[in-house]
BANUVO-860432 format. One record per residue: residue number from 1; x, y, z of N, C-alpha, C in turn. Coordinates in steps of 0.05 Angstrom, whole numbers, plus 5000, padded with zeros to 4 digits. Layout:
<rs>
+-----+------+------+------+------+------+------+------+------+------+
|   i |  nxx |  nyy |  nzz | caxx | cayy | cazz |  cxx |  cyy |  czz |
+-----+------+------+------+------+------+------+------+------+------+
| NUM |    X |    Y |    Z |    X |    Y |    Z |    X |    Y |    Z |
...
+-----+------+------+------+------+------+------+------+------+------+
</rs>
This chain:
<rs>
+-----+------+------+------+------+------+------+------+------+------+
|   i |  nxx |  nyy |  nzz | caxx | cayy | cazz |  cxx |  cyy |  czz |
+-----+------+------+------+------+------+------+------+------+------+
|   1 | 5017 | 4976 | 5000 | 5000 | 5000 | 5000 | 5018 | 5025 | 5000 |
|   2 | 5015 | 5041 | 4980 | 5033 | 5064 | 4977 | 5024 | 5088 | 4993 |
|   3 | 5041 | 5107 | 4994 | 5035 | 5132 | 5009 | 5033 | 5155 | 4989 |
|   4 | 5010 | 5168 | 4989 | 5007 | 5192 | 4973 | 5005 | 5216 | 4992 |
|   5 | 4999 | 5239 | 4981 | 4995 | 5262 | 4998 | 4968 | 5259 | 5013 |
|   6 | 4970 | 5260 | 5040 | 4945 | 5256 | 5055 | 4928 | 5280 | 5054 |
|   7 | 4902 | 5275 | 5049 | 4882 | 5297 | 5048 | 4865 | 5297 | 5074 |
|   8 | 4873 | 5281 | 5094 | 4857 | 5279 | 5118 | 4861 | 5305 | 5134 |
|   9 | 4838 | 5318 | 5140 | 4839 | 5344 | 5154 | 4851 | 5342 | 5181 |
|  10 | 4846 | 5320 | 5196 | 4857 | 5317 | 5223 | 4887 | 5315 | 5222 |
|  11 | 4898 | 5301 | 5203 | 4927 | 5299 | 5201 | 4939 | 5325 | 5193 |
|  12 | 4926 | 5340 | 5176 | 4936 | 5366 | 5167 | 4935 | 5386 | 5190 |
|  13 | 4915 | 5383 | 5208 | 4913 | 5402 | 5230 | 4931 | 5396 | 5253 |
|  14 | 4942 | 5371 | 5255 | 4960 | 5364 | 5276 | 4989 | 5373 | 5268 |
|  15 | 5000 | 5390 | 5283 | 5026 | 5402 | 5276 | 5048 | 5382 | 5274 |
|  16 | 5048 | 5362 | 5291 | 5069 | 5341 | 5291 | 5058 | 5316 | 5303 |
|  17 | 5075 | 5295 | 5303 | 5066 | 5269 | 5313 | 5058 | 5270 | 5342 |
|  18 | 5072 | 5286 | 5358 | 5065 | 5288 | 5386 | 5037 | 5298 | 5391 |
|  19 | 5029 | 5318 | 5375 | 5002 | 5329 | 5378 | 4981 | 5309 | 5368 |
|  20 | 4989 | 5293 | 5348 | 4970 | 5272 | 5339 | 4966 | 5252 | 5361 |
|  21 | 4988 | 5242 | 5373 | 4986 | 5222 | 5394 | 4970 | 5232 | 5418 |
|  22 | 4974 | 5258 | 5424 | 4958 | 5270 | 5446 | 4929 | 5272 | 5439 |
|  23 | 4923 | 5279 | 5414 | 4895 | 5283 | 5405 | 4880 | 5257 | 5407 |
|  24 | 4893 | 5234 | 5401 | 4881 | 5208 | 5401 | 4892 | 5191 | 5425 |
|  25 | 4895 | 5204 | 5447 | 4905 | 5190 | 5471 | 4885 | 5169 | 5481 |
|  26 | 4894 | 5150 | 5496 | 4877 | 5128 | 5506 | 4855 | 5139 | 5523 |
|  27 | 4859 | 5161 | 5537 | 4838 | 5173 | 5554 | 4814 | 5181 | 5538 |
|  28 | 4817 | 5185 | 5512 | 4795 | 5194 | 5495 | 4777 | 5170 | 5486 |
|  29 | 4785 | 5146 | 5493 | 4769 | 5123 | 5484 | 4740 | 5125 | 5494 |
|  30 | 4736 | 5135 | 5518 | 4709 | 5137 | 5529 | 4692 | 5156 | 5513 |
|  31 | 4704 | 5177 | 5502 | 4690 | 5196 | 5485 | 4685 | 5185 | 5457 |
|  32 | 4705 | 5172 | 5446 | 4704 | 5162 | 5419 | 4681 | 5141 | 5417 |
|  33 | 4678 | 5124 | 5437 | 4659 | 5102 | 5434 | 4630 | 5111 | 5436 |
|  34 | 4625 | 5136 | 5443 | 4598 | 5146 | 5445 | 4585 | 5150 | 5417 |
|  35 | 4601 | 5153 | 5397 | 4591 | 5156 | 5370 | 4604 | 5134 | 5352 |
|  36 | 4593 | 5111 | 5353 | 4606 | 5088 | 5340 | 4604 | 5090 | 5309 |
|  37 | 4583 | 5102 | 5299 | 4581 | 5106 | 5271 | 4605 | 5123 | 5261 |
|  38 | 4611 | 5143 | 5276 | 4633 | 5161 | 5269 | 4660 | 5146 | 5271 |
|  39 | 4662 | 5128 | 5290 | 4687 | 5112 | 5293 | 4693 | 5097 | 5267 |
|  40 | 4673 | 5085 | 5255 | 4677 | 5069 | 5231 | 4676 | 5085 | 5205 |
|  41 | 4660 | 5106 | 5204 | 4656 | 5120 | 5179 | 4663 | 5150 | 5179 |
|  42 | 4673 | 5159 | 5202 | 4680 | 5188 | 5204 | 4705 | 5194 | 5189 |
|  43 | 4712 | 5220 | 5188 | 4736 | 5229 | 5173 | 4762 | 5226 | 5188 |
|  44 | 4767 | 5202 | 5198 | 4791 | 5198 | 5214 | 4811 | 5182 | 5198 |
|  45 | 4837 | 5186 | 5204 | 4858 | 5172 | 5188 | 4861 | 5143 | 5196 |
|  46 | 4870 | 5127 | 5176 | 4877 | 5100 | 5181 | 4906 | 5099 | 5193 |
|  47 | 4913 | 5076 | 5203 | 4941 | 5072 | 5213 | 4961 | 5077 | 5190 |
|  48 | 4954 | 5067 | 5167 | 4972 | 5071 | 5144 | 4975 | 5101 | 5137 |
|  49 | 4953 | 5115 | 5138 | 4954 | 5144 | 5132 | 4971 | 5159 | 5152 |
|  50 | 4970 | 5150 | 5177 | 4986 | 5163 | 5199 | 5016 | 5160 | 5193 |
|  51 | 5024 | 5136 | 5185 | 5052 | 5132 | 5179 | 5060 | 5147 | 5153 |
|  52 | 5042 | 5149 | 5135 | 5049 | 5164 | 5110 | 5052 | 5194 | 5116 |
|  53 | 5036 | 5204 | 5135 | 5037 | 5232 | 5142 | 5061 | 5240 | 5158 |
|  54 | 5068 | 5223 | 5177 | 5089 | 5231 | 5197 | 5115 | 5216 | 5195 |
|  55 | 5115 | 5193 | 5181 | 5139 | 5177 | 5179 | 5147 | 5167 | 5207 |
|  56 | 5172 | 5157 | 5210 | 5183 | 5149 | 5236 | 5165 | 5130 | 5252 |
|  57 | 5149 | 5114 | 5238 | 5133 | 5094 | 5252 | 5115 | 5105 | 5274 |
|  58 | 5103 | 5128 | 5268 | 5086 | 5141 | 5288 | 5062 | 5124 | 5295 |
|  59 | 5051 | 5110 | 5276 | 5028 | 5093 | 5282 | 5035 | 5071 | 5302 |
|  60 | 5059 | 5060 | 5299 | 5068 | 5039 | 5318 | 5072 | 5052 | 5346 |
|  61 | 5084 | 5076 | 5346 | 5088 | 5090 | 5372 | 5061 | 5096 | 5385 |
|  62 | 5041 | 5104 | 5369 | 5015 | 5109 | 5380 | 5002 | 5084 | 5391 |
|  63 | 5005 | 5062 | 5376 | 4994 | 5036 | 5385 | 5006 | 5028 | 5412 |
|  64 | 5032 | 5034 | 5416 | 5045 | 5027 | 5441 | 5031 | 5041 | 5464 |
|  65 | 5023 | 5067 | 5460 | 5009 | 5082 | 5482 | 4982 | 5069 | 5488 |
|  66 | 4968 | 5059 | 5467 | 4943 | 5045 | 5472 | 4947 | 5019 | 5486 |
|  67 | 4967 | 5004 | 5479 | 4973 | 4979 | 5491 | 4982 | 4982 | 5520 |
|  68 | 4998 | 5003 | 5525 | 5007 | 5008 | 5552 | 4983 | 5015 | 5570 |
|  69 | 4964 | 5030 | 5559 | 4940 | 5036 | 5575 | 4925 | 5011 | 5581 |
|  70 | 4922 | 4993 | 5562 | 4908 | 4968 | 5566 | 4922 | 4951 | 5587 |
|  71 | 4949 | 4950 | 5585 | 4965 | 4935 | 5603 | 4961 | 4944 | 5632 |
|  72 | 4960 | 4970 | 5636 | 4956 | 4981 | 5663 | 4927 | 4976 | 5672 |
|  73 | 4908 | 4979 | 5654 | 4880 | 4975 | 5661 | 4874 | 4946 | 5670 |
|  74 | 4887 | 4927 | 5657 | 4881 | 4899 | 5662 | 4889 | 4890 | 5690 |
|  75 | 4909 | 4904 | 5702 | 4918 | 4898 | 5729 | 4925 | 4868 | 5733 |
|  76 | 4937 | 4857 | 5712 | 4945 | 4829 | 5713 | 4970 | 4826 | 5731 |
|  77 | 4973 | 4802 | 5741 | 4996 | 4796 | 5759 | 5022 | 4800 | 5744 |
|  78 | 5023 | 4790 | 5719 | 5047 | 4794 | 5702 | 5040 | 4813 | 5680 |
|  79 | 5055 | 4834 | 5678 | 5051 | 4854 | 5657 | 5063 | 4844 | 5630 |
|  80 | 5054 | 4856 | 5608 | 5063 | 4848 | 5582 | 5093 | 4853 | 5580 |
|  81 | 5107 | 4835 | 5568 | 5137 | 4837 | 5567 | 5145 | 4860 | 5548 |
|  82 | 5167 | 4872 | 5554 | 5177 | 4896 | 5539 | 5180 | 4889 | 5509 |
|  83 | 5190 | 4866 | 5502 | 5195 | 4859 | 5474 | 5169 | 4858 | 5458 |
|  84 | 5147 | 4853 | 5472 | 5121 | 4851 | 5458 | 5110 | 4879 | 5450 |
|  85 | 5121 | 4900 | 5463 | 5112 | 4927 | 5456 | 5123 | 4935 | 5428 |
|  86 | 5143 | 4921 | 5419 | 5153 | 4926 | 5392 | 5140 | 4907 | 5372 |
|  87 | 5137 | 4882 | 5380 | 5126 | 4861 | 5362 | 5097 | 4865 | 5356 |
|  88 | 5081 | 4870 | 5377 | 5052 | 4871 | 5373 | 5043 | 4894 | 5355 |
|  89 | 5054 | 4919 | 5358 | 5046 | 4940 | 5339 | 5053 | 4933 | 5310 |
|  90 | 5076 | 4919 | 5306 | 5084 | 4911 | 5279 | 5064 | 4891 | 5268 |
|  91 | 5054 | 4873 | 5285 | 5035 | 4853 | 5277 | 5008 | 4866 | 5269 |
|  92 | 5000 | 4886 | 5285 | 4975 | 4900 | 5280 | 4977 | 4915 | 5253 |
|  93 | 5000 | 4928 | 5249 | 5004 | 4943 | 5224 | 5005 | 4924 | 5200 |
|  94 | 5015 | 4900 | 5204 | 5017 | 4881 | 5181 | 4989 | 4872 | 5173 |
|  95 | 4971 | 4868 | 5192 | 4945 | 4856 | 5186 | 4922 | 4877 | 5185 |
|  96 | 4925 | 4899 | 5199 | 4902 | 4918 | 5202 | 4909 | 4947 | 5197 |
|  97 | 4928 | 4953 | 5180 | 4936 | 4980 | 5175 | 4914 | 4997 | 5162 |
|  98 | 4893 | 4983 | 5151 | 4871 | 4997 | 5138 | 4850 | 5007 | 5158 |
|  99 | 4853 | 4999 | 5184 | 4834 | 5008 | 5204 | 4839 | 5038 | 5212 |
| 100 | 4817 | 5052 | 5217 | 4820 | 5080 | 5227 | 4830 | 5079 | 5256 |
| 101 | 4843 | 5100 | 5264 | 4853 | 5101 | 5292 | 4829 | 5100 | 5311 |
| 102 | 4806 | 5111 | 5303 | 4783 | 5111 | 5320 | 4772 | 5083 | 5323 |
| 103 | 4775 | 5066 | 5302 | 4766 | 5039 | 5304 | 4784 | 5024 | 5324 |
| 104 | 4810 | 5029 | 5323 | 4828 | 5016 | 5341 | 4822 | 5025 | 5370 |
| 105 | 4815 | 5050 | 5374 | 4808 | 5060 | 5401 | 4782 | 5046 | 5411 |
| 106 | 4763 | 5043 | 5393 | 4738 | 5030 | 5400 | 4744 | 5001 | 5407 |
| 107 | 4762 | 4988 | 5392 | 4770 | 4961 | 5398 | 4781 | 4958 | 5426 |
| 108 | 4799 | 4975 | 5433 | 4811 | 4974 | 5460 | 4790 | 4979 | 5482 |
| 109 | 4771 | 4997 | 5476 | 4749 | 5001 | 5495 | 4733 | 4976 | 5499 |
| 110 | 4727 | 4962 | 5477 | 4711 | 4937 | 5478 | 4727 | 4916 | 5493 |
| 111 | 4753 | 4915 | 5489 | 4769 | 4896 | 5504 | 4767 | 4901 | 5534 |
| 112 | 4769 | 4926 | 5542 | 4767 | 4934 | 5570 | 4740 | 4926 | 5581 |
| 113 | 4719 | 4928 | 5564 | 4692 | 4921 | 5573 | 4687 | 4891 | 5574 |
| 114 | 4706 | 4875 | 5565 | 4703 | 4846 | 5566 | 4687 | 4834 | 5544 |
| 115 | 4683 | 4850 | 5522 | 4667 | 4841 | 5500 | 4678 | 4815 | 5487 |
| 116 | 4704 | 4812 | 5487 | 4717 | 4790 | 5473 | 4730 | 4771 | 5493 |
| 117 | 4721 | 4771 | 5518 | 4732 | 4753 | 5538 | 4752 | 4769 | 5556 |
| 118 | 4768 | 4754 | 5571 | 4786 | 4767 | 5589 | 4814 | 4754 | 5587 |
| 119 | 4833 | 4767 | 5601 | 4860 | 4757 | 5601 | 4864 | 4740 | 5626 |
| 120 | 4883 | 4722 | 5625 | 4889 | 4705 | 5648 | 4918 | 4708 | 5655 |
| 121 | 4923 | 4720 | 5677 | 4950 | 4724 | 5688 | 4966 | 4746 | 5675 |
| 122 | 4964 | 4749 | 5648 | 4979 | 4770 | 5635 | 4965 | 4777 | 5608 |
| 123 | 4972 | 4801 | 5598 | 4962 | 4810 | 5573 | 4979 | 4798 | 5551 |
| 124 | 4968 | 4779 | 5536 | 4983 | 4764 | 5517 | 4979 | 4774 | 5488 |
| 125 | 5000 | 4779 | 5473 | 4997 | 4789 | 5446 | 4979 | 4772 | 5428 |
| 126 | 4982 | 4745 | 5430 | 4966 | 4727 | 5413 | 4936 | 4731 | 5420 |
| 127 | 4930 | 4735 | 5445 | 4902 | 4739 | 5454 | 4891 | 4765 | 5443 |
| 128 | 4908 | 4786 | 5443 | 4899 | 4812 | 5432 | 4894 | 4810 | 5402 |
| 129 | 4911 | 4796 | 5388 | 4907 | 4792 | 5359 | 4882 | 4777 | 5354 |
| 130 | 4876 | 4756 | 5370 | 4852 | 4741 | 5366 | 4827 | 4759 | 5371 |
| 131 | 4829 | 4776 | 5392 | 4807 | 4794 | 5398 | 4803 | 4814 | 5375 |
| 132 | 4825 | 4823 | 5363 | 4823 | 4843 | 5341 | 4810 | 4830 | 5316 |
| 133 | 4817 | 4805 | 5312 | 4804 | 4791 | 5289 | 4773 | 4789 | 5294 |
| 134 | 4766 | 4784 | 5319 | 4737 | 4783 | 5326 | 4724 | 4810 | 5322 |
| 135 | 4738 | 4831 | 5329 | 4728 | 4858 | 5326 | 4723 | 4864 | 5296 |
| 136 | 4742 | 4857 | 5279 | 4740 | 4862 | 5250 | 4718 | 4845 | 5237 |
| 137 | 4716 | 4820 | 5244 | 4698 | 4802 | 5231 | 4670 | 4803 | 5241 |
| 138 | 4666 | 4813 | 5266 | 4639 | 4815 | 5277 | 4630 | 4844 | 5281 |
| 139 | 4643 | 4858 | 5300 | 4634 | 4885 | 5307 | 4635 | 4903 | 5283 |
| 140 | 4657 | 4903 | 5268 | 4661 | 4921 | 5246 | 4642 | 4913 | 5223 |
| 141 | 4639 | 4888 | 5217 | 4622 | 4879 | 5195 | 4592 | 4885 | 5201 |
| 142 | 4585 | 4883 | 5227 | 4557 | 4891 | 5235 | 4552 | 4920 | 5229 |
| 143 | 4572 | 4937 | 5235 | 4569 | 4966 | 5230 | 4567 | 4971 | 5200 |
| 144 | 4583 | 4957 | 5184 | 4582 | 4961 | 5155 | 4555 | 4952 | 5144 |
| 145 | 4545 | 4929 | 5155 | 4519 | 4919 | 5145 | 4496 | 4938 | 5152 |
| 146 | 4497 | 4950 | 5176 | 4476 | 4969 | 5184 | 4477 | 4994 | 5166 |
| 147 | 4502 | 5002 | 5160 | 4506 | 5026 | 5142 | 4494 | 5020 | 5114 |
| 148 | 4499 | 4996 | 5105 | 4489 | 4989 | 5078 | 4459 | 4987 | 5078 |
| 149 | 4447 | 4976 | 5099 | 4418 | 4974 | 5100 | 4405 | 5002 | 5100 |
| 150 | 4418 | 5021 | 5114 | 4408 | 5048 | 5114 | 4410 | 5061 | 5087 |
| 151 | 4432 | 5056 | 5073 | 4435 | 5066 | 5046 | 4414 | 5054 | 5027 |
| 152 | 4408 | 5028 | 5030 | 4388 | 5015 | 5014 | 4361 | 5027 | 5019 |
| 153 | 4355 | 5032 | 5045 | 4329 | 5044 | 5052 | 4325 | 5071 | 5038 |
| 154 | 4346 | 5087 | 5039 | 4345 | 5113 | 5026 | 4342 | 5110 | 4995 |
| 155 | 4356 | 5090 | 4984 | 4353 | 5085 | 4956 | 4325 | 5078 | 4948 |
| 156 | 4312 | 5060 | 4964 | 4285 | 5052 | 4958 | 4266 | 5076 | 4959 |
| 157 | 4270 | 5094 | 4978 | 4254 | 5118 | 4980 | 4258 | 5135 | 4955 |
| 158 | 4283 | 5138 | 4947 | 4290 | 5154 | 4924 | 4278 | 5142 | 4898 |
| 159 | 4280 | 5116 | 4895 | 4270 | 5102 | 4871 | 4240 | 5105 | 4869 |
| 160 | 4227 | 5101 | 4893 | 4197 | 5103 | 4893 | 4188 | 5131 | 4885 |
| 161 | 4201 | 5151 | 4897 | 4194 | 5179 | 4891 | 4197 | 5185 | 4861 |
| 162 | 4219 | 5175 | 4849 | 4225 | 5181 | 4821 | 4208 | 5164 | 4802 |
| 163 | 4201 | 5140 | 4810 | 4184 | 5124 | 4793 | 4156 | 5136 | 4791 |
| 164 | 4147 | 5148 | 4813 | 4121 | 5161 | 4813 | 4122 | 5188 | 4798 |
| 165 | 4144 | 5203 | 4802 | 4147 | 5230 | 4790 | 4153 | 5228 | 4760 |
| 166 | 4172 | 5210 | 4753 | 4181 | 5209 | 4725 | 4188 | 5180 | 4718 |
| 167 | 4168 | 5162 | 4714 | 4173 | 5134 | 4709 | 4189 | 5129 | 4683 |
| 168 | 4184 | 5146 | 4663 | 4198 | 5142 | 4638 | 4228 | 5146 | 4641 |
| 169 | 4236 | 5166 | 4656 | 4264 | 5172 | 4661 | 4277 | 5149 | 4676 |
| 170 | 4263 | 5138 | 4696 | 4275 | 5116 | 4712 | 4278 | 5091 | 4694 |
| 171 | 4259 | 5086 | 4676 | 4262 | 5063 | 4658 | 4285 | 5067 | 4639 |
| 172 | 4290 | 5092 | 4631 | 4312 | 5098 | 4613 | 4339 | 5093 | 4627 |
| 173 | 4341 | 5101 | 4652 | 4366 | 5096 | 4667 | 4370 | 5066 | 4671 |
| 174 | 4349 | 5052 | 4679 | 4352 | 5023 | 4683 | 4360 | 5008 | 4658 |
| 175 | 4349 | 5017 | 4635 | 4356 | 5005 | 4610 | 4386 | 5010 | 4603 |
| 176 | 4395 | 5034 | 4609 | 4423 | 5041 | 4604 | 4441 | 5024 | 4621 |
| 177 | 4434 | 5021 | 4646 | 4451 | 5005 | 4664 | 4451 | 4976 | 4656 |
| 178 | 4428 | 4965 | 4650 | 4427 | 4936 | 4643 | 4442 | 4930 | 4617 |
| 179 | 4444 | 4949 | 4599 | 4457 | 4945 | 4574 | 4487 | 4951 | 4575 |
| 180 | 4495 | 4964 | 4597 | 4523 | 4971 | 4600 | 4539 | 4949 | 4613 |
| 181 | 4562 | 4944 | 4602 | 4580 | 4923 | 4614 | 4601 | 4936 | 4631 |
| 182 | 4601 | 4962 | 4634 | 4622 | 4976 | 4649 | 4616 | 4975 | 4678 |
| 183 | 4635 | 4965 | 4694 | 4632 | 4965 | 4723 | 4644 | 4992 | 4734 |
| 184 | 4636 | 4999 | 4758 | 4648 | 5023 | 4770 | 4679 | 5021 | 4770 |
| 185 | 4692 | 5043 | 4768 | 4721 | 5043 | 4767 | 4733 | 5033 | 4793 |
| 186 | 4759 | 5028 | 4793 | 4773 | 5015 | 4816 | 4775 | 5032 | 4841 |
| 187 | 4763 | 5056 | 4840 | 4762 | 5072 | 4865 | 4745 | 5056 | 4886 |
| 188 | 4726 | 5040 | 4877 | 4710 | 5024 | 4895 | 4724 | 4998 | 4900 |
| 189 | 4737 | 4995 | 4923 | 4755 | 4972 | 4928 | 4741 | 4948 | 4940 |
| 190 | 4720 | 4953 | 4957 | 4706 | 4931 | 4970 | 4678 | 4940 | 4977 |
| 191 | 4662 | 4922 | 4988 | 4634 | 4927 | 4993 | 4631 | 4950 | 5013 |
| 192 | 4649 | 4953 | 5032 | 4648 | 4974 | 5052 | 4652 | 5001 | 5038 |
| 193 | 4672 | 5003 | 5021 | 4678 | 5028 | 5006 | 4654 | 5034 | 4988 |
| 194 | 4643 | 5014 | 4975 | 4621 | 5019 | 4956 | 4597 | 5030 | 4971 |
| 195 | 4592 | 5020 | 4995 | 4570 | 5030 | 5011 | 4574 | 5059 | 5018 |
| 196 | 4599 | 5066 | 5025 | 4605 | 5094 | 5032 | 4600 | 5112 | 5008 |
| 197 | 4609 | 5103 | 4984 | 4605 | 5119 | 4960 | 4575 | 5121 | 4954 |
| 198 | 4560 | 5099 | 4958 | 4531 | 5100 | 4954 | 4518 | 5121 | 4972 |
| 199 | 4528 | 5121 | 4997 | 4517 | 5141 | 5016 | 4522 | 5169 | 5007 |
| 200 | 4546 | 5174 | 4997 | 4553 | 5200 | 4986 | 4535 | 5208 | 4962 |
| 201 | 4531 | 5188 | 4945 | 4514 | 5192 | 4922 | 4485 | 5199 | 4930 |
| 202 | 4475 | 5185 | 4951 | 4448 | 5190 | 4960 | 4446 | 5218 | 4973 |
| 203 | 4467 | 5225 | 4988 | 4467 | 5252 | 5000 | 4466 | 5274 | 4978 |
| 204 | 4481 | 5269 | 4956 | 4480 | 5288 | 4934 | 4453 | 5290 | 4922 |
| 205 | 4440 | 5267 | 4917 | 4414 | 5266 | 4904 | 4392 | 5279 | 4921 |
| 206 | 4395 | 5278 | 4947 | 4375 | 5289 | 4965 | 4381 | 5318 | 4972 |
| 207 | 4403 | 5329 | 4963 | 4411 | 5356 | 4971 | 4398 | 5376 | 4951 |
| 208 | 4377 | 5389 | 4960 | 4362 | 5408 | 4942 | 4373 | 5436 | 4943 |
| 209 | 4394 | 5441 | 4959 | 4404 | 5468 | 4962 | 4426 | 5474 | 4942 |
| 210 | 4435 | 5454 | 4927 | 4457 | 5458 | 4908 | 4447 | 5473 | 4883 |
| 211 | 4464 | 5491 | 4873 | 4457 | 5504 | 4848 | 4462 | 5486 | 4824 |
| 212 | 4450 | 5492 | 4801 | 4453 | 5475 | 4778 | 4482 | 5473 | 4769 |
| 213 | 4497 | 5495 | 4772 | 4525 | 5496 | 4764 | 4542 | 5478 | 4782 |
| 214 | 4536 | 5479 | 4808 | 4551 | 5462 | 4828 | 4544 | 5433 | 4823 |
| 215 | 4518 | 5427 | 4818 | 4510 | 5400 | 4813 | 4524 | 5388 | 4788 |
| 216 | 4526 | 5405 | 4767 | 4539 | 5396 | 4742 | 4568 | 5389 | 4747 |
| 217 | 4582 | 5406 | 4763 | 4610 | 5402 | 4769 | 4614 | 5377 | 4785 |
| 218 | 4596 | 5373 | 4805 | 4599 | 5349 | 4822 | 4593 | 5323 | 4807 |
| 219 | 4574 | 5324 | 4789 | 4567 | 5300 | 4773 | 4591 | 5293 | 4755 |
| 220 | 4603 | 5314 | 4743 | 4626 | 5309 | 4725 | 4649 | 5296 | 4741 |
| 221 | 4654 | 5306 | 4765 | 4675 | 5295 | 4782 | 4668 | 5266 | 4790 |
| 222 | 4643 | 5260 | 4796 | 4635 | 5233 | 4803 | 4639 | 5214 | 4780 |
| 223 | 4631 | 5223 | 4756 | 4633 | 5206 | 4732 | 4663 | 5200 | 4726 |
| 224 | 4679 | 5221 | 4729 | 4708 | 5217 | 4724 | 4720 | 5197 | 4743 |
| 225 | 4710 | 5196 | 4768 | 4722 | 5179 | 4788 | 4710 | 5151 | 4788 |
| 226 | 4683 | 5149 | 4783 | 4670 | 5123 | 4786 | 4658 | 5112 | 4760 |
| 227 | 4660 | 5127 | 4738 | 4651 | 5117 | 4713 | 4621 | 5119 | 4708 |
| 228 | 4606 | 5132 | 4725 | 4577 | 5136 | 4722 | 4568 | 5159 | 4739 |
| 229 | 4543 | 5168 | 4735 | 4533 | 5190 | 4751 | 4525 | 5179 | 4779 |
| 230 | 4521 | 5197 | 4798 | 4512 | 5188 | 4825 | 4486 | 5171 | 4823 |
| 231 | 4467 | 5180 | 4807 | 4442 | 5166 | 4805 | 4446 | 5138 | 4793 |
| 232 | 4462 | 5136 | 4772 | 4467 | 5110 | 4759 | 4482 | 5092 | 4779 |
| 233 | 4501 | 5103 | 4794 | 4516 | 5087 | 4814 | 4497 | 5075 | 4834 |
| 234 | 4479 | 5091 | 4845 | 4460 | 5081 | 4865 | 4443 | 5059 | 4854 |
| 235 | 4432 | 5063 | 4830 | 4415 | 5043 | 4818 | 4430 | 5017 | 4811 |
| 236 | 4455 | 5021 | 4801 | 4471 | 4997 | 4794 | 4478 | 4981 | 4819 |
| 237 | 4485 | 4996 | 4840 | 4492 | 4982 | 4865 | 4468 | 4965 | 4875 |
| 238 | 4444 | 4977 | 4875 | 4421 | 4962 | 4885 | 4413 | 4940 | 4866 |
| 239 | 4416 | 4944 | 4840 | 4410 | 4923 | 4821 | 4426 | 4898 | 4826 |
| 240 | 4452 | 4902 | 4832 | 4470 | 4879 | 4838 | 4461 | 4866 | 4863 |
| 241 | 4453 | 4881 | 4883 | 4444 | 4870 | 4908 | 4419 | 4853 | 4906 |
| 242 | 4402 | 4860 | 4887 | 4377 | 4846 | 4883 | 4380 | 4820 | 4867 |
| 243 | 4403 | 4817 | 4854 | 4406 | 4793 | 4838 | 4412 | 4768 | 4855 |
+-----+------+------+------+------+------+------+------+------+------+
</rs>
């Protein structure tokens, strides 16, 4: 995974790595977990983006602060060994660098809450990795599924409204989509990303405050990036889901 120029506003607003680590300190976990939708889908940087922005393995250094907090919170008889503070962040970066820092903070909060079981005698790296896999495959996927269901609900409302208001236009769009062999461009990497793009497309379609000029510019940008208009993207997404 390469590093480009980060456009994340939070990273741009943090003057240096120290301010970033302070901004996302372990003490903020209690605040972060109050808005779980934002944890998963908010404008927060991934671990990979953090390292791209600051270099010097800042994501790993930040992970150490989160692990140290967990180690102290657990109050186990035997604390995690020093060597594991280097190994475990590297393991997390190898398997989960695509996670947002807020997702990681939510994960540690859930571990403290006992969601994935408890530790016995000491905080073990293998146990933490197992818990993180559970977080990604269950908690995170549930959030993605709920997000997608909400996007589908909005799509159904939109389609119903347009079928009633202009059925001929909707038939024209559906015909164009069914006859087209072109898939969305590779900006859509997986189902989670596609759901997020669909949500953005729906927000655009429901925004009545945009001027015609702004709408035209936004549609052109969307087509250039995804190979179809926001409306076509939404309908194509749902058509695939219904098959």
